PDB file with one MODEL, atoms N, CA, C and O in Angstrom:
MODEL        1
ATOM      1  N   UNK A   1      53.699 100.165 134.727  1.00  0.00           N
ATOM      2  CA  UNK A   1      54.052 101.881 134.255  1.00  0.00           C
ATOM      3  C   UNK A   1      55.157 101.576 133.885  1.00  0.00           C
ATOM      4  O   UNK A   1      55.543 100.707 134.667  1.00  0.00           O
ATOM      5  N   UNK A   2      56.182 101.843 132.885  1.00  0.00           N
ATOM      6  CA  UNK A   2      57.340 102.058 132.217  1.00  0.00           C
ATOM      7  C   UNK A   2      58.235 102.206 133.777  1.00  0.00           C
ATOM      8  O   UNK A   2      58.734 101.247 134.365  1.00  0.00           O
ATOM      9  N   UNK A   3      58.279 103.548 134.214  1.00  0.00           N
ATOM     10  CA  UNK A   3      59.200 103.673 134.885  1.00  0.00           C
ATOM     11  C   UNK A   3      58.814 103.711 136.549  1.00  0.00           C
ATOM     12  O   UNK A   3      59.093 104.621 137.330  1.00  0.00           O
ATOM     13  N   UNK A   4      58.086 102.445 136.852  1.00  0.00           N
ATOM     14  CA  UNK A   4      58.307 102.029 138.342  1.00  0.00           C
ATOM     15  C   UNK A   4      59.478 101.342 139.034  1.00  0.00           C
ATOM     16  O   UNK A   4      60.232 100.480 138.582  1.00  0.00           O
ATOM     17  N   UNK A   5      59.460 101.936 140.264  1.00  0.00           N
ATOM     18  CA  UNK A   5      60.861 100.871 140.885  1.00  0.00           C
ATOM     19  C   UNK A   5      60.282  99.600 141.278  1.00  0.00           C
ATOM     20  O   UNK A   5      59.055  99.504 141.253  1.00  0.00           O
ATOM     21  N   UNK A   6      60.911  98.717 141.599  1.00  0.00           N
ATOM     22  CA  UNK A   6      60.400  97.223 141.862  1.00  0.00           C
ATOM     23  C   UNK A   6      59.543  97.156 142.629  1.00  0.00           C
ATOM     24  O   UNK A   6      58.748  96.223 142.523  1.00  0.00           O
ATOM     25  N   UNK A   7      59.382  98.216 143.779  1.00  0.00           N
ATOM     26  CA  UNK A   7      58.226  98.128 144.790  1.00  0.00           C
ATOM     27  C   UNK A   7      57.079  98.729 145.015  1.00  0.00           C
ATOM     28  O   UNK A   7      56.346  98.856 145.996  1.00  0.00           O
ATOM     29  N   UNK A   8      57.055  99.270 143.309  1.00  0.00           N
ATOM     30  CA  UNK A   8      56.184 100.167 142.638  1.00  0.00           C
ATOM     31  C   UNK A   8      54.486  99.716 142.853  1.00  0.00           C
ATOM     32  O   UNK A   8      54.301  99.348 141.693  1.00  0.00           O
ATOM     33  N   UNK A   9      53.321  99.527 143.443  1.00  0.00           N
ATOM     34  CA  UNK A   9      52.420  99.193 143.848  1.00  0.00           C
ATOM     35  C   UNK A   9      51.390  99.350 142.356  1.00  0.00           C
ATOM     36  O   UNK A   9      50.217  98.986 142.433  1.00  0.00           O
ATOM     37  N   UNK A  10      51.707  99.677 141.592  1.00  0.00           N
ATOM     38  CA  UNK A  10      50.977  99.673 139.916  1.00  0.00           C
ATOM     39  C   UNK A  10      51.768  98.946 139.125  1.00  0.00           C
ATOM     40  O   UNK A  10      51.334  98.880 137.975  1.00  0.00           O
ATOM     41  N   UNK A  11      53.357  98.042 139.422  1.00  0.00           N
ATOM     42  CA  UNK A  11      53.882  97.404 138.380  1.00  0.00           C
ATOM     43  C   UNK A  11      53.444  96.592 137.673  1.00  0.00           C
ATOM     44  O   UNK A  11      52.505  96.084 138.286  1.00  0.00           O
ATOM     45  N   UNK A  12      53.586  95.973 136.377  1.00  0.00           N
ATOM     46  CA  UNK A  12      52.835  95.036 136.029  1.00  0.00           C
ATOM     47  C   UNK A  12      53.842  93.487 135.923  1.00  0.00           C
ATOM     48  O   UNK A  12      54.983  93.469 135.461  1.00  0.00           O
ATOM     49  N   UNK A  13      53.373  92.713 136.266  1.00  0.00           N
ATOM     50  CA  UNK A  13      54.198  91.218 135.919  1.00  0.00           C
ATOM     51  C   UNK A  13      53.412  90.737 134.559  1.00  0.00           C
ATOM     52  O   UNK A  13      52.215  90.741 134.274  1.00  0.00           O
ATOM     53  N   UNK A  14      54.839  90.231 133.678  1.00  0.00           N
ATOM     54  CA  UNK A  14      53.743  89.832 132.277  1.00  0.00           C
ATOM     55  C   UNK A  14      54.636  88.482 132.126  1.00  0.00           C
ATOM     56  O   UNK A  14      55.855  88.595 132.255  1.00  0.00           O
ATOM     57  N   UNK A  15      54.042  87.150 131.845  1.00  0.00           N
ATOM     58  CA  UNK A  15      54.118  85.945 131.992  1.00  0.00           C
ATOM     59  C   UNK A  15      53.500  85.229 130.913  1.00  0.00           C
ATOM     60  O   UNK A  15      52.296  84.986 130.983  1.00  0.00           O
ATOM     61  N   UNK A  16      54.217  84.839 129.864  1.00  0.00           N
ATOM     62  CA  UNK A  16      54.083  84.875 128.832  1.00  0.00           C
ATOM     63  C   UNK A  16      53.402  83.326 128.905  1.00  0.00           C
ATOM     64  O   UNK A  16      53.523  82.854 130.036  1.00  0.00           O
ATOM     65  N   UNK A  17      52.593  82.277 127.780  1.00  0.00           N
ATOM     66  CA  UNK A  17      52.098  81.500 128.304  1.00  0.00           C
ATOM     67  C   UNK A  17      52.417  80.187 127.358  1.00  0.00           C
ATOM     68  O   UNK A  17      52.029  79.019 127.410  1.00  0.00           O
ATOM     69  N   UNK A  18      53.472  81.046 126.294  1.00  0.00           N
ATOM     70  CA  UNK A  18      53.749  80.199 125.056  1.00  0.00           C
ATOM     71  C   UNK A  18      54.710  81.203 124.105  1.00  0.00           C
ATOM     72  O   UNK A  18      54.574  82.370 123.740  1.00  0.00           O
ATOM     73  N   UNK A  19      55.916  80.021 123.847  1.00  0.00           N
ATOM     74  CA  UNK A  19      56.488  80.921 122.816  1.00  0.00           C
ATOM     75  C   UNK A  19      56.083  81.226 121.650  1.00  0.00           C
ATOM     76  O   UNK A  19      55.219  80.478 121.192  1.00  0.00           O
ATOM     77  N   UNK A  20      56.415  82.064 121.026  1.00  0.00           N
ATOM     78  CA  UNK A  20      56.025  82.250 119.598  1.00  0.00           C
ATOM     79  C   UNK A  20      56.797  83.193 118.710  1.00  0.00           C
ATOM     80  O   UNK A  20      56.692  84.404 118.902  1.00  0.00           O
ATOM     81  N   UNK A  21      57.496  82.759 117.837  1.00  0.00           N
ATOM     82  CA  UNK A  21      58.047  83.524 116.937  1.00  0.00           C
ATOM     83  C   UNK A  21      57.484  84.247 115.780  1.00  0.00           C
ATOM     84  O   UNK A  21      56.817  83.711 114.895  1.00  0.00           O
ATOM     85  N   UNK A  22      57.868  85.793 115.857  1.00  0.00           N
ATOM     86  CA  UNK A  22      57.284  86.508 115.053  1.00  0.00           C
ATOM     87  C   UNK A  22      58.315  87.138 113.783  1.00  0.00           C
ATOM     88  O   UNK A  22      59.296  87.797 114.129  1.00  0.00           O
ATOM     89  N   UNK A  23      58.022  86.885 112.192  1.00  0.00           N
ATOM     90  CA  UNK A  23      58.943  87.155 111.773  1.00  0.00           C
ATOM     91  C   UNK A  23      58.412  88.655 111.148  1.00  0.00           C
ATOM     92  O   UNK A  23      57.238  88.850 110.834  1.00  0.00           O
ATOM     93  N   UNK A  24      59.426  89.614 111.034  1.00  0.00           N
ATOM     94  CA  UNK A  24      58.743  90.961 110.612  1.00  0.00           C
ATOM     95  C   UNK A  24      59.330  91.390 109.396  1.00  0.00           C
ATOM     96  O   UNK A  24      60.548  91.400 109.218  1.00  0.00           O
ATOM     97  N   UNK A  25      58.340  91.809 108.402  1.00  0.00           N
ATOM     98  CA  UNK A  25      58.963  92.269 106.918  1.00  0.00           C
ATOM     99  C   UNK A  25      59.798  93.579 106.857  1.00  0.00           C
ATOM    100  O   UNK A  25      59.301  94.665 107.157  1.00  0.00           O
ATOM    101  N   UNK A  26      61.211  93.417 106.418  1.00  0.00           N
ATOM    102  CA  UNK A  26      61.660  94.329 105.999  1.00  0.00           C
ATOM    103  C   UNK A  26      61.769  94.813 104.661  1.00  0.00           C
ATOM    104  O   UNK A  26      62.427  95.841 104.508  1.00  0.00           O
ATOM    105  N   UNK A  27      61.158  94.174 103.479  1.00  0.00           N
ATOM    106  CA  UNK A  27      61.452  94.343 102.305  1.00  0.00           C
ATOM    107  C   UNK A  27      60.121  95.146 101.807  1.00  0.00           C
ATOM    108  O   UNK A  27      60.062  95.739 100.730  1.00  0.00           O
ATOM    109  N   UNK A  28      58.977  95.066 102.840  1.00  0.00           N
ATOM    110  CA  UNK A  28      58.006  95.744 101.879  1.00  0.00           C
ATOM    111  C   UNK A  28      57.254  95.255 101.210  1.00  0.00           C
ATOM    112  O   UNK A  28      56.210  95.846 100.934  1.00  0.00           O
ATOM    113  N   UNK A  29      57.599  93.712 100.607  1.00  0.00           N
ATOM    114  CA  UNK A  29      56.463  92.611 100.210  1.00  0.00           C
ATOM    115  C   UNK A  29      55.706  92.254 100.367  1.00  0.00           C
ATOM    116  O   UNK A  29      54.899  92.346  99.443  1.00  0.00           O
ATOM    117  N   UNK A  30      55.288  91.593 101.522  1.00  0.00           N
ATOM    118  CA  UNK A  30      54.538  90.819 102.605  1.00  0.00           C
ATOM    119  C   UNK A  30      53.073  91.461 102.000  1.00  0.00           C
ATOM    120  O   UNK A  30      52.802  92.656 101.889  1.00  0.00           O
ATOM    121  N   UNK A  31      52.268  90.366 101.666  1.00  0.00           N
ATOM    122  CA  UNK A  31      50.751  90.441 101.932  1.00  0.00           C
ATOM    123  C   UNK A  31      50.177  90.904 103.060  1.00  0.00           C
ATOM    124  O   UNK A  31      49.119  91.531 103.128  1.00  0.00           O
ATOM    125  N   UNK A  32      51.281  90.413 104.435  1.00  0.00           N
ATOM    126  CA  UNK A  32      50.619  90.461 105.759  1.00  0.00           C
ATOM    127  C   UNK A  32      51.471  91.522 106.667  1.00  0.00           C
ATOM    128  O   UNK A  32      51.982  91.177 107.732  1.00  0.00           O
ATOM    129  N   UNK A  33      51.560  92.672 106.212  1.00  0.00           N
ATOM    130  CA  UNK A  33      52.264  93.586 106.712  1.00  0.00           C
ATOM    131  C   UNK A  33      51.939  93.523 108.051  1.00  0.00           C
ATOM    132  O   UNK A  33      50.757  93.215 108.201  1.00  0.00           O
ATOM    133  N   UNK A  34      52.711  93.748 109.372  1.00  0.00           N
ATOM    134  CA  UNK A  34      54.228  94.100 109.546  1.00  0.00           C
ATOM    135  C   UNK A  34      54.895  92.636 109.354  1.00  0.00           C
ATOM    136  O   UNK A  34      56.121  92.526 109.378  1.00  0.00           O
ATOM    137  N   UNK A  35      54.308  91.857 109.222  1.00  0.00           N
ATOM    138  CA  UNK A  35      54.635  90.354 109.185  1.00  0.00           C
ATOM    139  C   UNK A  35      55.148  89.744 107.872  1.00  0.00           C
ATOM    140  O   UNK A  35      54.652  90.082 106.798  1.00  0.00           O
ATOM    141  N   UNK A  36      56.278  88.720 107.970  1.00  0.00           N
ATOM    142  CA  UNK A  36      56.765  88.260 106.650  1.00  0.00           C
ATOM    143  C   UNK A  36      56.195  87.042 106.094  1.00  0.00           C
ATOM    144  O   UNK A  36      56.391  85.877 106.440  1.00  0.00           O
ATOM    145  N   UNK A  37      55.540  87.462 105.275  1.00  0.00           N
ATOM    146  CA  UNK A  37      55.087  85.667 104.523  1.00  0.00           C
ATOM    147  C   UNK A  37      55.932  85.293 103.345  1.00  0.00           C
ATOM    148  O   UNK A  37      55.436  84.708 102.382  1.00  0.00           O
ATOM    149  N   UNK A  38      57.374  85.662 103.410  1.00  0.00           N
ATOM    150  CA  UNK A  38      58.353  85.099 102.850  1.00  0.00           C
ATOM    151  C   UNK A  38      58.123  85.422 101.020  1.00  0.00           C
ATOM    152  O   UNK A  38      58.186  84.574 100.131  1.00  0.00           O
ATOM    153  N   UNK A  39      57.865  86.820 100.873  1.00  0.00           N
ATOM    154  CA  UNK A  39      57.285  87.131  99.374  1.00  0.00           C
ATOM    155  C   UNK A  39      58.543  87.617  98.628  1.00  0.00           C
ATOM    156  O   UNK A  39      58.661  87.712  97.406  1.00  0.00           O
ATOM    157  N   UNK A  40      59.448  87.903  99.551  1.00  0.00           N
ATOM    158  CA  UNK A  40      60.844  88.260  98.974  1.00  0.00           C
ATOM    159  C   UNK A  40      61.601  86.930  98.290  1.00  0.00           C
ATOM    160  O   UNK A  40      62.505  87.049  97.461  1.00  0.00           O
ATOM    161  N   UNK A  41      61.036  85.519  98.817  1.00  0.00           N
ATOM    162  CA  UNK A  41      62.095  84.329  98.749  1.00  0.00           C
ATOM    163  C   UNK A  41      61.535  83.307  97.326  1.00  0.00           C
ATOM    164  O   UNK A  41      60.318  83.481  97.265  1.00  0.00           O
ATOM    165  N   UNK A  42      61.808  82.714  96.640  1.00  0.00           N
ATOM    166  CA  UNK A  42      60.833  81.598  95.477  1.00  0.00           C
ATOM    167  C   UNK A  42      60.490  81.226  96.654  1.00  0.00           C
ATOM    168  O   UNK A  42      60.956  81.434  97.774  1.00  0.00           O
ATOM    169  N   UNK A  43      58.929  80.195  95.946  1.00  0.00           N
ATOM    170  CA  UNK A  43      58.460  79.618  96.391  1.00  0.00           C
ATOM    171  C   UNK A  43      59.104  78.434  97.289  1.00  0.00           C
ATOM    172  O   UNK A  43      60.271  78.109  97.070  1.00  0.00           O
ATOM    173  N   UNK A  44      58.427  77.853  98.197  1.00  0.00           N
ATOM    174  CA  UNK A  44      58.506  76.616  98.509  1.00  0.00           C
ATOM    175  C   UNK A  44      57.776  75.623  99.165  1.00  0.00           C
ATOM    176  O   UNK A  44      56.703  75.836  99.729  1.00  0.00           O
ATOM    177  N   UNK A  45      58.441  74.341  99.089  1.00  0.00           N
ATOM    178  CA  UNK A  45      57.123  73.470  99.063  1.00  0.00           C
ATOM    179  C   UNK A  45      56.671  73.112 100.134  1.00  0.00           C
ATOM    180  O   UNK A  45      55.493  72.753 100.112  1.00  0.00           O
ATOM    181  N   UNK A  46      57.341  73.071 101.341  1.00  0.00           N
ATOM    182  CA  UNK A  46      56.393  72.770 102.259  1.00  0.00           C
ATOM    183  C   UNK A  46      56.643  73.849 103.617  1.00  0.00           C
ATOM    184  O   UNK A  46      57.170  74.954 103.492  1.00  0.00           O
ATOM    185  N   UNK A  47      56.192  73.329 104.809  1.00  0.00           N
ATOM    186  CA  UNK A  47      56.807  73.813 105.919  1.00  0.00           C
ATOM    187  C   UNK A  47      58.517  74.135 106.678  1.00  0.00           C
ATOM    188  O   UNK A  47      59.064  74.991 107.373  1.00  0.00           O
ATOM    189  N   UNK A  48      58.781  73.087 106.136  1.00  0.00           N
ATOM    190  CA  UNK A  48      60.071  73.186 106.730  1.00  0.00           C
ATOM    191  C   UNK A  48      60.959  74.002 106.040  1.00  0.00           C
ATOM    192  O   UNK A  48      61.795  74.642 106.678  1.00  0.00           O
ATOM    193  N   UNK A  49      60.876  74.098 104.364  1.00  0.00           N
ATOM    194  CA  UNK A  49      61.819  74.812 103.442  1.00  0.00           C
ATOM    195  C   UNK A  49      60.874  76.380 103.915  1.00  0.00           C
ATOM    196  O   UNK A  49      61.387  77.305 103.285  1.00  0.00           O
ATOM    197  N   UNK A  50      60.212  76.670 104.417  1.00  0.00           N
ATOM    198  CA  UNK A  50      59.514  77.827 104.558  1.00  0.00           C
ATOM    199  C   UNK A  50      60.491  78.550 105.803  1.00  0.00           C
ATOM    200  O   UNK A  50      61.239  79.527 105.775  1.00  0.00           O
ATOM    201  N   UNK A  51      60.187  77.776 106.684  1.00  0.00           N
ATOM    202  CA  UNK A  51      61.318  78.105 107.696  1.00  0.00           C
ATOM    203  C   UNK A  51      62.769  77.888 107.250  1.00  0.00           C
ATOM    204  O   UNK A  51      63.463  78.483 108.074  1.00  0.00           O
ATOM    205  N   UNK A  52      63.369  77.439 106.533  1.00  0.00           N
ATOM    206  CA  UNK A  52      64.700  77.389 105.980  1.00  0.00           C
ATOM    207  C   UNK A  52      65.079  78.741 105.520  1.00  0.00           C
ATOM    208  O   UNK A  52      66.125  79.305 105.841  1.00  0.00           O
ATOM    209  N   UNK A  53      64.360  79.123 104.913  1.00  0.00           N
ATOM    210  CA  UNK A  53      64.532  80.886 104.266  1.00  0.00           C
ATOM    211  C   UNK A  53      65.080  81.763 105.478  1.00  0.00           C
ATOM    212  O   UNK A  53      66.031  82.531 105.330  1.00  0.00           O
ATOM    213  N   UNK A  54      64.433  81.598 106.650  1.00  0.00           N
ATOM    214  CA  UNK A  54      64.628  82.676 107.770  1.00  0.00           C
ATOM    215  C   UNK A  54      65.842  82.230 108.492  1.00  0.00           C
ATOM    216  O   UNK A  54      66.621  83.143 108.764  1.00  0.00           O
ATOM    217  N   UNK A  55      66.223  80.906 108.909  1.00  0.00           N
ATOM    218  CA  UNK A  55      67.496  80.623 109.431  1.00  0.00           C
ATOM    219  C   UNK A  55      68.476  79.588 108.678  1.00  0.00           C
ATOM    220  O   UNK A  55      68.135  78.593 108.039  1.00  0.00           O
ATOM    221  N   UNK A  56      69.775  80.070 108.912  1.00  0.00           N
ATOM    222  CA  UNK A  56      70.964  79.448 108.181  1.00  0.00           C
ATOM    223  C   UNK A  56      71.609  78.321 109.092  1.00  0.00           C
ATOM    224  O   UNK A  56      71.981  78.499 110.252  1.00  0.00           O
ATOM    225  N   UNK A  57      71.660  77.509 108.608  1.00  0.00           N
ATOM    226  CA  UNK A  57      72.333  76.280 109.161  1.00  0.00           C
ATOM    227  C   UNK A  57      73.595  76.489 109.119  1.00  0.00           C
ATOM    228  O   UNK A  57      74.264  77.098 108.284  1.00  0.00           O
ATOM    229  N   UNK A  58      73.908  75.924 110.112  1.00  0.00           N
ATOM    230  CA  UNK A  58      75.787  76.207 110.565  1.00  0.00           C
ATOM    231  C   UNK A  58      76.579  74.969 110.868  1.00  0.00           C
ATOM    232  O   UNK A  58      77.771  75.056 111.163  1.00  0.00           O
TER     233      UNK A  58
ENDMDL
END
């Protein structure tokens, strides 16, 4: 329940089994909405190039 106190008998404890990153589309060009498929960017040759589009190297 969203409004439960810490001692509420109906509270839920969520423990994710693995970390997963989801990229949500904000340009509405994706064929897989609401997730981004990189349609707004030029074609990329490999997986590493695809991920570089979303994360800037500092």
